[in-house]
Structure formats: structure tokens, C-alpha cells
PyMOL Python script that loads the backbone (N, CA, C, O; Angstrom):
from pymol import cmd

cmd.read_pdbstr("""\
ATOM      1  N   MET A   1       1.081  -1.334  -0.001  1.00  0.00           N
ATOM      2  CA  MET A   1       0.175   0.041   0.034  1.00  0.00           C
ATOM      3  C   MET A   1       0.759   1.208   0.237  1.00  0.00           C
ATOM      4  O   MET A   1       1.365   1.526   1.260  1.00  0.00           O
ATOM      5  N   MET A   2       0.531   2.118  -1.083  1.00  0.00           N
ATOM      6  CA  MET A   2       1.529   3.285  -1.137  1.00  0.00           C
ATOM      7  C   MET A   2       0.638   3.878  -0.332  1.00  0.00           C
ATOM      8  O   MET A   2      -0.578   3.710  -0.245  1.00  0.00           O
ATOM      9  N   LYS A   3       1.757   4.970   0.558  1.00  0.00           N
ATOM     10  CA  LYS A   3       0.998   6.244   1.412  1.00  0.00           C
ATOM     11  C   LYS A   3       1.401   7.253   0.306  1.00  0.00           C
ATOM     12  O   LYS A   3       2.194   7.209  -0.635  1.00  0.00           O
ATOM     13  N   LYS A   4       0.189   8.557   0.993  1.00  0.00           N
ATOM     14  CA  LYS A   4       0.045   9.390   0.379  1.00  0.00           C
ATOM     15  C   LYS A   4       1.131  10.514   0.646  1.00  0.00           C
ATOM     16  O   LYS A   4       1.475  10.942   1.748  1.00  0.00           O
ATOM     17  N   ARG A   5       1.642  10.935  -0.723  1.00  0.00           N
ATOM     18  CA  ARG A   5       2.336  12.547  -0.195  1.00  0.00           C
ATOM     19  C   ARG A   5       1.660  13.392   0.023  1.00  0.00           C
ATOM     20  O   ARG A   5       0.551  13.744  -0.378  1.00  0.00           O
ATOM     21  N   ASN A   6       3.055  14.098   1.370  1.00  0.00           N
ATOM     22  CA  ASN A   6       2.252  15.064   1.739  1.00  0.00           C
ATOM     23  C   ASN A   6       2.891  16.365   1.304  1.00  0.00           C
ATOM     24  O   ASN A   6       3.957  16.547   1.893  1.00  0.00           O
ATOM     25  N   ILE A   7       2.537  17.423   0.367  1.00  0.00           N
ATOM     26  CA  ILE A   7       2.783  18.177  -0.480  1.00  0.00           C
ATOM     27  C   ILE A   7       3.410  19.332   0.719  1.00  0.00           C
ATOM     28  O   ILE A   7       4.541  19.769   0.508  1.00  0.00           O
ATOM     29  N   ASN A   8       2.721  19.766   1.860  1.00  0.00           N
ATOM     30  CA  ASN A   8       3.448  20.554   3.127  1.00  0.00           C
ATOM     31  C   ASN A   8       4.674  20.438   3.062  1.00  0.00           C
ATOM     32  O   ASN A   8       5.465  21.370   2.915  1.00  0.00           O
ATOM     33  N   LEU A   9       5.004  19.007   3.191  1.00  0.00           N
ATOM     34  CA  LEU A   9       6.539  18.571   3.969  1.00  0.00           C
ATOM     35  C   LEU A   9       7.404  19.089   2.413  1.00  0.00           C
ATOM     36  O   LEU A   9       8.494  19.660   2.455  1.00  0.00           O
ATOM     37  N   ASP A  10       6.666  18.755   1.081  1.00  0.00           N
ATOM     38  CA  ASP A  10       7.543  19.386   0.068  1.00  0.00           C
ATOM     39  C   ASP A  10       8.091  20.869  -0.079  1.00  0.00           C
ATOM     40  O   ASP A  10       9.175  21.318  -0.452  1.00  0.00           O
ATOM     41  N   ILE A  11       7.251  21.282   0.237  1.00  0.00           N
ATOM     42  CA  ILE A  11       7.192  23.029   0.259  1.00  0.00           C
ATOM     43  C   ILE A  11       7.987  23.400   1.559  1.00  0.00           C
ATOM     44  O   ILE A  11       8.674  24.421   1.577  1.00  0.00           O
ATOM     45  N   ILE A  12       7.919  22.791   2.356  1.00  0.00           N
ATOM     46  CA  ILE A  12       9.009  23.153   3.690  1.00  0.00           C
ATOM     47  C   ILE A  12      10.437  22.673   2.893  1.00  0.00           C
ATOM     48  O   ILE A  12      11.153  23.647   2.656  1.00  0.00           O
ATOM     49  N   ARG A  13      10.905  21.593   2.507  1.00  0.00           N
ATOM     50  CA  ARG A  13      12.073  21.216   1.933  1.00  0.00           C
ATOM     51  C   ARG A  13      12.256  22.132   0.936  1.00  0.00           C
ATOM     52  O   ARG A  13      13.377  22.631   1.043  1.00  0.00           O
ATOM     53  N   SER A  14      11.383  22.747  -0.368  1.00  0.00           N
ATOM     54  CA  SER A  14      11.750  23.870  -1.088  1.00  0.00           C
ATOM     55  C   SER A  14      12.206  24.820  -0.526  1.00  0.00           C
ATOM     56  O   SER A  14      13.247  25.170  -1.082  1.00  0.00           O
ATOM     57  N   ILE A  15      11.843  25.677   0.656  1.00  0.00           N
ATOM     58  CA  ILE A  15      12.042  26.736   1.412  1.00  0.00           C
ATOM     59  C   ILE A  15      13.211  26.367   1.774  1.00  0.00           C
ATOM     60  O   ILE A  15      13.952  27.215   1.277  1.00  0.00           O
ATOM     61  N   ALA A  16      13.845  25.617   2.339  1.00  0.00           N
ATOM     62  CA  ALA A  16      15.208  25.110   2.897  1.00  0.00           C
ATOM     63  C   ALA A  16      16.317  24.993   1.754  1.00  0.00           C
ATOM     64  O   ALA A  16      17.473  25.408   1.826  1.00  0.00           O
ATOM     65  N   VAL A  17      15.729  24.355   0.716  1.00  0.00           N
ATOM     66  CA  VAL A  17      16.715  24.613  -0.262  1.00  0.00           C
ATOM     67  C   VAL A  17      17.077  25.774  -0.969  1.00  0.00           C
ATOM     68  O   VAL A  17      18.240  25.983  -1.314  1.00  0.00           O
ATOM     69  N   PHE A  18      15.693  26.912  -1.316  1.00  0.00           N
ATOM     70  CA  PHE A  18      15.885  27.920  -1.424  1.00  0.00           C
ATOM     71  C   PHE A  18      17.063  28.857  -0.115  1.00  0.00           C
ATOM     72  O   PHE A  18      18.015  29.536  -0.499  1.00  0.00           O
ATOM     73  N   SER A  19      16.792  28.719   1.012  1.00  0.00           N
ATOM     74  CA  SER A  19      17.541  29.002   2.170  1.00  0.00           C
ATOM     75  C   SER A  19      18.970  28.644   2.322  1.00  0.00           C
ATOM     76  O   SER A  19      19.861  29.257   2.910  1.00  0.00           O
ATOM     77  N   VAL A  20      19.001  27.638   1.735  1.00  0.00           N
ATOM     78  CA  VAL A  20      20.563  27.029   1.259  1.00  0.00           C
ATOM     79  C   VAL A  20      21.329  27.802   0.096  1.00  0.00           C
ATOM     80  O   VAL A  20      22.502  28.156   0.213  1.00  0.00           O
ATOM     81  N   LEU A  21      20.530  28.035  -1.068  1.00  0.00           N
ATOM     82  CA  LEU A  21      21.196  28.787  -1.829  1.00  0.00           C
ATOM     83  C   LEU A  21      21.230  30.121  -1.280  1.00  0.00           C
ATOM     84  O   LEU A  21      22.301  30.725  -1.352  1.00  0.00           O
ATOM     85  N   SER A  22      20.279  30.656  -0.768  1.00  0.00           N
ATOM     86  CA  SER A  22      20.913  32.070  -0.493  1.00  0.00           C
ATOM     87  C   SER A  22      22.064  32.545   0.314  1.00  0.00           C
ATOM     88  O   SER A  22      22.972  33.307  -0.017  1.00  0.00           O
ATOM     89  N   VAL A  23      21.807  31.845   1.625  1.00  0.00           N
ATOM     90  CA  VAL A  23      22.997  31.703   2.321  1.00  0.00           C
ATOM     91  C   VAL A  23      24.593  31.470   1.435  1.00  0.00           C
ATOM     92  O   VAL A  23      25.590  32.192   1.412  1.00  0.00           O
ATOM     93  N   HIS A  24      24.384  30.521   0.951  1.00  0.00           N
ATOM     94  CA  HIS A  24      25.662  30.614  -0.032  1.00  0.00           C
ATOM     95  C   HIS A  24      25.971  32.038  -0.885  1.00  0.00           C
ATOM     96  O   HIS A  24      27.001  32.708  -0.813  1.00  0.00           O
ATOM     97  N   PHE A  25      24.834  32.292  -1.675  1.00  0.00           N
ATOM     98  CA  PHE A  25      25.033  33.439  -2.346  1.00  0.00           C
ATOM     99  C   PHE A  25      25.382  34.852  -1.909  1.00  0.00           C
ATOM    100  O   PHE A  25      25.994  35.733  -2.513  1.00  0.00           O
ATOM    101  N   PHE A  26      24.764  34.832  -0.547  1.00  0.00           N
ATOM    102  CA  PHE A  26      25.936  35.494   0.771  1.00  0.00           C
ATOM    103  C   PHE A  26      27.013  35.847   1.000  1.00  0.00           C
ATOM    104  O   PHE A  26      27.591  36.901   1.266  1.00  0.00           O
ATOM    105  N   LEU A  27      27.306  34.514   0.826  1.00  0.00           N
ATOM    106  CA  LEU A  27      28.489  34.128   1.372  1.00  0.00           C
ATOM    107  C   LEU A  27      29.534  34.433   0.275  1.00  0.00           C
ATOM    108  O   LEU A  27      30.637  34.931   0.503  1.00  0.00           O
ATOM    109  N   ASN A  28      29.044  34.063  -0.992  1.00  0.00           N
ATOM    110  CA  ASN A  28      29.878  34.611  -1.988  1.00  0.00           C
ATOM    111  C   ASN A  28      29.774  35.564  -3.032  1.00  0.00           C
ATOM    112  O   ASN A  28      30.218  35.533  -4.180  1.00  0.00           O
ATOM    113  N   ASN A  29      29.074  36.462  -2.397  1.00  0.00           N
ATOM    114  CA  ASN A  29      29.298  37.851  -2.908  1.00  0.00           C
ATOM    115  C   ASN A  29      30.028  39.339  -2.186  1.00  0.00           C
ATOM    116  O   ASN A  29      30.153  40.472  -2.651  1.00  0.00           O
ATOM    117  N   GLY A  30      30.322  38.895  -1.201  1.00  0.00           N
ATOM    118  CA  GLY A  30      31.380  39.600  -0.785  1.00  0.00           C
ATOM    119  C   GLY A  30      30.591  40.620   0.788  1.00  0.00           C
ATOM    120  O   GLY A  30      31.104  41.564   1.388  1.00  0.00           O
ATOM    121  N   PHE A  31      29.263  39.957   1.035  1.00  0.00           N
ATOM    122  CA  PHE A  31      28.216  40.344   1.687  1.00  0.00           C
ATOM    123  C   PHE A  31      29.003  40.634   3.223  1.00  0.00           C
ATOM    124  O   PHE A  31      28.880  41.630   3.936  1.00  0.00           O
ATOM    125  N   TYR A  32      29.732  39.571   3.428  1.00  0.00           N
ATOM    126  CA  TYR A  32      30.375  39.722   4.799  1.00  0.00           C
ATOM    127  C   TYR A  32      31.436  40.389   4.801  1.00  0.00           C
ATOM    128  O   TYR A  32      32.234  40.104   5.694  1.00  0.00           O
ATOM    129  N   THR A  33      31.742  41.279   4.014  1.00  0.00           N
ATOM    130  CA  THR A  33      33.123  42.115   3.965  1.00  0.00           C
ATOM    131  C   THR A  33      32.425  43.412   4.179  1.00  0.00           C
ATOM    132  O   THR A  33      33.052  44.219   4.865  1.00  0.00           O
ATOM    133  N   GLU A  34      31.529  43.697   3.838  1.00  0.00           N
ATOM    134  CA  GLU A  34      30.999  45.227   3.654  1.00  0.00           C
ATOM    135  C   GLU A  34      30.417  45.543   5.098  1.00  0.00           C
ATOM    136  O   GLU A  34      30.078  44.724   5.953  1.00  0.00           O
ATOM    137  N   ILE A  35      30.383  46.966   5.163  1.00  0.00           N
ATOM    138  CA  ILE A  35      29.787  47.546   6.833  1.00  0.00           C
ATOM    139  C   ILE A  35      28.025  47.421   6.565  1.00  0.00           C
ATOM    140  O   ILE A  35      27.585  47.668   5.442  1.00  0.00           O
ATOM    141  N   ILE A  36      27.266  47.093   7.491  1.00  0.00           N
ATOM    142  CA  ILE A  36      26.158  46.973   7.235  1.00  0.00           C
ATOM    143  C   ILE A  36      25.356  48.810   7.697  1.00  0.00           C
ATOM    144  O   ILE A  36      24.937  49.150   8.804  1.00  0.00           O
ATOM    145  N   LYS A  37      25.391  49.792   6.193  1.00  0.00           N
ATOM    146  CA  LYS A  37      25.003  50.950   6.186  1.00  0.00           C
ATOM    147  C   LYS A  37      23.951  50.949   5.340  1.00  0.00           C
ATOM    148  O   LYS A  37      23.852  50.041   4.515  1.00  0.00           O
ATOM    149  N   GLY A  38      23.094  51.870   5.408  1.00  0.00           N
ATOM    150  CA  GLY A  38      21.948  52.307   4.637  1.00  0.00           C
ATOM    151  C   GLY A  38      20.654  50.863   4.757  1.00  0.00           C
ATOM    152  O   GLY A  38      20.659  49.844   5.447  1.00  0.00           O
ATOM    153  N   LYS A  39      19.815  51.314   3.899  1.00  0.00           N
ATOM    154  CA  LYS A  39      18.285  50.594   4.001  1.00  0.00           C
ATOM    155  C   LYS A  39      18.652  49.466   3.042  1.00  0.00           C
ATOM    156  O   LYS A  39      18.017  48.463   3.368  1.00  0.00           O
ATOM    157  N   ARG A  40      19.318  49.278   2.141  1.00  0.00           N
ATOM    158  CA  ARG A  40      19.652  48.246   1.100  1.00  0.00           C
ATOM    159  C   ARG A  40      20.533  47.072   1.806  1.00  0.00           C
ATOM    160  O   ARG A  40      20.422  45.879   1.523  1.00  0.00           O
ATOM    161  N   MET A  41      21.300  47.536   2.637  1.00  0.00           N
ATOM    162  CA  MET A  41      22.250  46.492   3.379  1.00  0.00           C
ATOM    163  C   MET A  41      21.222  45.958   4.884  1.00  0.00           C
ATOM    164  O   MET A  41      21.322  44.848   5.407  1.00  0.00           O
ATOM    165  N   PHE A  42      20.516  46.788   5.229  1.00  0.00           N
ATOM    166  CA  PHE A  42      19.650  46.381   6.351  1.00  0.00           C
ATOM    167  C   PHE A  42      18.729  45.521   5.904  1.00  0.00           C
ATOM    168  O   PHE A  42      18.336  44.669   6.701  1.00  0.00           O
ATOM    169  N   VAL A  43      18.288  45.540   4.811  1.00  0.00           N
ATOM    170  CA  VAL A  43      17.321  44.511   4.219  1.00  0.00           C
ATOM    171  C   VAL A  43      18.064  43.175   3.824  1.00  0.00           C
ATOM    172  O   VAL A  43      17.665  42.034   4.056  1.00  0.00           O
ATOM    173  N   MET A  44      19.505  43.639   3.026  1.00  0.00           N
ATOM    174  CA  MET A  44      20.128  42.226   2.782  1.00  0.00           C
ATOM    175  C   MET A  44      20.467  41.534   4.215  1.00  0.00           C
ATOM    176  O   MET A  44      20.513  40.342   4.518  1.00  0.00           O
ATOM    177  N   PHE A  45      20.681  42.682   4.970  1.00  0.00           N
ATOM    178  CA  PHE A  45      21.063  41.311   6.839  1.00  0.00           C
ATOM    179  C   PHE A  45      20.254  40.897   7.169  1.00  0.00           C
ATOM    180  O   PHE A  45      20.508  39.876   7.807  1.00  0.00           O
ATOM    181  N   THR A  46      18.527  41.282   7.056  1.00  0.00           N
ATOM    182  CA  THR A  46      17.285  40.523   7.217  1.00  0.00           C
ATOM    183  C   THR A  46      17.333  39.297   6.724  1.00  0.00           C
ATOM    184  O   THR A  46      17.258  38.154   7.176  1.00  0.00           O
ATOM    185  N   MET A  47      17.513  39.929   5.423  1.00  0.00           N
ATOM    186  CA  MET A  47      17.120  38.145   4.650  1.00  0.00           C
ATOM    187  C   MET A  47      18.226  37.381   4.989  1.00  0.00           C
ATOM    188  O   MET A  47      17.959  36.234   5.347  1.00  0.00           O
ATOM    189  N   ARG A  48      19.420  37.707   4.975  1.00  0.00           N
ATOM    190  CA  ARG A  48      20.777  36.566   5.489  1.00  0.00           C
ATOM    191  C   ARG A  48      20.214  35.885   6.767  1.00  0.00           C
ATOM    192  O   ARG A  48      20.322  34.662   6.851  1.00  0.00           O
ATOM    193  N   THR A  49      19.634  36.568   7.745  1.00  0.00           N
ATOM    194  CA  THR A  49      19.461  36.260   9.174  1.00  0.00           C
ATOM    195  C   THR A  49      18.296  35.587   8.911  1.00  0.00           C
ATOM    196  O   THR A  49      18.278  34.566   9.598  1.00  0.00           O
ATOM    197  N   ALA A  50      17.147  35.707   8.116  1.00  0.00           N
ATOM    198  CA  ALA A  50      15.771  34.917   7.828  1.00  0.00           C
ATOM    199  C   ALA A  50      16.344  33.714   7.307  1.00  0.00           C
ATOM    200  O   ALA A  50      15.904  32.619   7.656  1.00  0.00           O
ATOM    201  N   PHE A  51      17.332  33.835   6.464  1.00  0.00           N
ATOM    202  CA  PHE A  51      17.732  32.281   5.773  1.00  0.00           C
ATOM    203  C   PHE A  51      18.270  31.351   6.430  1.00  0.00           C
ATOM    204  O   PHE A  51      18.311  30.233   5.915  1.00  0.00           O
ATOM    205  N   MET A  52      18.889  31.596   7.892  1.00  0.00           N
ATOM    206  CA  MET A  52      19.844  31.219   8.367  1.00  0.00           C
ATOM    207  C   MET A  52      19.235  29.527   8.951  1.00  0.00           C
ATOM    208  O   MET A  52      19.796  28.477   9.264  1.00  0.00           O
ATOM    209  N   ILE A  53      17.993  29.938   8.882  1.00  0.00           N
ATOM    210  CA  ILE A  53      16.953  28.575   9.220  1.00  0.00           C
ATOM    211  C   ILE A  53      17.271  27.270   8.476  1.00  0.00           C
ATOM    212  O   ILE A  53      16.861  26.177   8.868  1.00  0.00           O
ATOM    213  N   CYS A  54      17.914  27.419   7.543  1.00  0.00           N
ATOM    214  CA  CYS A  54      18.149  26.521   6.503  1.00  0.00           C
ATOM    215  C   CYS A  54      18.402  25.039   7.175  1.00  0.00           C
ATOM    216  O   CYS A  54      17.656  24.074   7.008  1.00  0.00           O
ATOM    217  N   VAL A  55      19.249  25.048   7.734  1.00  0.00           N
ATOM    218  CA  VAL A  55      20.066  23.516   8.489  1.00  0.00           C
ATOM    219  C   VAL A  55      19.454  22.873   9.399  1.00  0.00           C
ATOM    220  O   VAL A  55      19.413  21.643   9.383  1.00  0.00           O
ATOM    221  N   PRO A  56      18.747  23.769  10.556  1.00  0.00           N
ATOM    222  CA  PRO A  56      17.911  23.342  11.255  1.00  0.00           C
ATOM    223  C   PRO A  56      16.768  22.955  10.727  1.00  0.00           C
ATOM    224  O   PRO A  56      16.257  22.019  11.342  1.00  0.00           O
ATOM    225  N   LEU A  57      16.062  23.409   9.629  1.00  0.00           N
ATOM    226  CA  LEU A  57      14.895  22.715   9.081  1.00  0.00           C
ATOM    227  C   LEU A  57      15.174  21.773   8.726  1.00  0.00           C
ATOM    228  O   LEU A  57      14.767  20.766   9.306  1.00  0.00           O
ATOM    229  N   PHE A  58      16.005  21.688   7.598  1.00  0.00           N
ATOM    230  CA  PHE A  58      16.647  19.884   7.084  1.00  0.00           C
ATOM    231  C   PHE A  58      17.012  19.476   8.136  1.00  0.00           C
ATOM    232  O   PHE A  58      17.968  18.865   7.659  1.00  0.00           O
ATOM    233  N   ALA A  59      17.112  19.203   9.548  1.00  0.00           N
ATOM    234  CA  ALA A  59      17.290  18.494  10.711  1.00  0.00           C
ATOM    235  C   ALA A  59      15.959  18.260  11.384  1.00  0.00           C
ATOM    236  O   ALA A  59      15.725  17.149  11.859  1.00  0.00           O
ATOM    237  N   ILE A  60      15.207  19.088  11.445  1.00  0.00           N
ATOM    238  CA  ILE A  60      13.690  19.039  11.905  1.00  0.00           C
ATOM    239  C   ILE A  60      12.755  17.882  11.060  1.00  0.00           C
ATOM    240  O   ILE A  60      12.026  16.979  11.472  1.00  0.00           O
ATOM    241  N   LEU A  61      13.167  18.393   9.510  1.00  0.00           N
ATOM    242  CA  LEU A  61      12.519  17.954   8.783  1.00  0.00           C
ATOM    243  C   LEU A  61      12.451  16.298   8.458  1.00  0.00           C
ATOM    244  O   LEU A  61      11.510  15.571   8.141  1.00  0.00           O
ATOM    245  N   THR A  62      13.948  16.032   8.694  1.00  0.00           N
ATOM    246  CA  THR A  62      14.651  14.819   8.730  1.00  0.00           C
ATOM    247  C   THR A  62      14.076  13.780   9.387  1.00  0.00           C
ATOM    248  O   THR A  62      13.767  12.699   8.887  1.00  0.00           O
ATOM    249  N   GLY A  63      13.863  14.304  11.111  1.00  0.00           N
ATOM    250  CA  GLY A  63      13.470  13.548  12.358  1.00  0.00           C
ATOM    251  C   GLY A  63      12.329  13.268  12.042  1.00  0.00           C
ATOM    252  O   GLY A  63      11.886  12.120  11.996  1.00  0.00           O
ATOM    253  N   TYR A  64      11.541  14.579  11.710  1.00  0.00           N
ATOM    254  CA  TYR A  64      10.014  14.205  11.587  1.00  0.00           C
ATOM    255  C   TYR A  64       9.658  12.982  10.601  1.00  0.00           C
ATOM    256  O   TYR A  64       8.887  12.069  10.894  1.00  0.00           O
ATOM    257  N   LEU A  65      10.362  13.122   9.362  1.00  0.00           N
ATOM    258  CA  LEU A  65      10.220  11.720   8.577  1.00  0.00           C
ATOM    259  C   LEU A  65      10.956  10.667   8.823  1.00  0.00           C
ATOM    260  O   LEU A  65      10.819   9.735   8.031  1.00  0.00           O
ATOM    261  N   MET A  66      11.693  10.538   9.680  1.00  0.00           N
ATOM    262  CA  MET A  66      12.345   9.140  10.266  1.00  0.00           C
ATOM    263  C   MET A  66      11.519   8.819  11.288  1.00  0.00           C
ATOM    264  O   MET A  66      11.330   7.603  11.262  1.00  0.00           O
ATOM    265  N   ASN A  67      10.890   9.386  12.252  1.00  0.00           N
ATOM    266  CA  ASN A  67      10.277   9.303  13.249  1.00  0.00           C
ATOM    267  C   ASN A  67       9.030   7.872  13.580  1.00  0.00           C
ATOM    268  O   ASN A  67       8.605   7.513  14.677  1.00  0.00           O
ATOM    269  N   LYS A  68       8.770   7.423  12.497  1.00  0.00           N
ATOM    270  CA  LYS A  68       7.970   6.147  12.444  1.00  0.00           C
ATOM    271  C   LYS A  68       8.911   5.015  11.676  1.00  0.00           C
ATOM    272  O   LYS A  68       8.448   3.892  11.476  1.00  0.00           O
ATOM    273  N   LYS A  69      10.201   5.352  11.272  1.00  0.00           N
ATOM    274  CA  LYS A  69      10.912   4.368  10.314  1.00  0.00           C
ATOM    275  C   LYS A  69      11.139   3.117  11.667  1.00  0.00           C
ATOM    276  O   LYS A  69      11.203   3.308  12.881  1.00  0.00           O
ATOM    277  N   ILE A  70      11.188   2.345  11.193  1.00  0.00           N
ATOM    278  CA  ILE A  70      11.572   0.680  11.481  1.00  0.00           C
ATOM    279  C   ILE A  70      12.771   0.316  10.994  1.00  0.00           C
ATOM    280  O   ILE A  70      12.984   0.248   9.783  1.00  0.00           O
ATOM    281  N   LEU A  71      13.845  -0.007  12.090  1.00  0.00           N
ATOM    282  CA  LEU A  71      15.089  -0.526  11.119  1.00  0.00           C
ATOM    283  C   LEU A  71      14.983  -1.904  11.303  1.00  0.00           C
ATOM    284  O   LEU A  71      14.425  -2.552  12.189  1.00  0.00           O
ATOM    285  N   SER A  72      15.840  -2.365   9.958  1.00  0.00           N
ATOM    286  CA  SER A  72      15.604  -3.953  10.390  1.00  0.00           C
ATOM    287  C   SER A  72      16.553  -4.591   9.284  1.00  0.00           C
ATOM    288  O   SER A  72      16.954  -3.853   8.385  1.00  0.00           O
ATOM    289  N   LYS A  73      16.844  -5.619   9.302  1.00  0.00           N
ATOM    290  CA  LYS A  73      18.004  -5.989   8.535  1.00  0.00           C
ATOM    291  C   LYS A  73      17.296  -6.802   7.160  1.00  0.00           C
ATOM    292  O   LYS A  73      18.082  -7.099   6.261  1.00  0.00           O
ATOM    293  N   THR A  74      16.217  -7.069   7.030  1.00  0.00           N
ATOM    294  CA  THR A  74      15.495  -7.587   5.930  1.00  0.00           C
ATOM    295  C   THR A  74      14.617  -6.414   5.107  1.00  0.00           C
ATOM    296  O   THR A  74      13.559  -5.921   5.498  1.00  0.00           O
ATOM    297  N   PRO A  75      15.271  -6.123   3.973  1.00  0.00           N
ATOM    298  CA  PRO A  75      14.740  -5.348   3.206  1.00  0.00           C
ATOM    299  C   PRO A  75      13.211  -5.319   2.758  1.00  0.00           C
ATOM    300  O   PRO A  75      12.698  -6.158   2.018  1.00  0.00           O
ATOM    301  N   THR A  76      12.447  -4.023   3.424  1.00  0.00           N
ATOM    302  CA  THR A  76      10.651  -4.074   2.833  1.00  0.00           C
ATOM    303  C   THR A  76      10.577  -3.437   1.537  1.00  0.00           C
ATOM    304  O   THR A  76      11.398  -2.658   1.054  1.00  0.00           O
ATOM    305  N   THR A  77       9.433  -3.883   1.000  1.00  0.00           N
ATOM    306  CA  THR A  77       8.780  -3.251  -0.181  1.00  0.00           C
ATOM    307  C   THR A  77       7.940  -2.358   0.169  1.00  0.00           C
ATOM    308  O   THR A  77       7.309  -1.735  -0.686  1.00  0.00           O
TER     309      THR A  77
END
""", "prot")
cmd.dss("prot")
cmd.show_as("cartoon", "prot")
cmd.util.cbc("prot")
cmd.orient("prot")
């Protein structure tokens, strides 16, 4: 019996992937070497801070999905 896929979990995973890409964008565009001055830099700082949820979000989602798993030596189909 095939379980129904939860689209909400896919949306959360997509947000986490976008957050990882955004954090790496800020890392590689010189953002960390600039002084936070002005509205534009404040908005970028706020966005970067919001995107820092990526790793905890992946960890929580993985824990949630692995919660009901049963480990066994025999493969299941």
C-alpha cells in the first residue's frame, strides 16, 4: 500500500533548499566584508538572518520523517 505524499513537507523542503542557496549567495558575493549601512544593506542583513533557518529546518524535517521508521536487516518493499 502506497502512502499518500504530503505536499506540505515538499513545500518546507523547497523553502529549505532556497534558504541554503541564498546563504551561499551571501557568502560568495562579498556581503560579509561590507559594513551594514543604509536601507539596502539592512534588508540584505535581515534576509540573510531569515535564511539561516536552512540547516535546522532540514534537521527537523529529517527527524520528523524518520520518526515512524523501523530499522531492520530485511529489506521492505
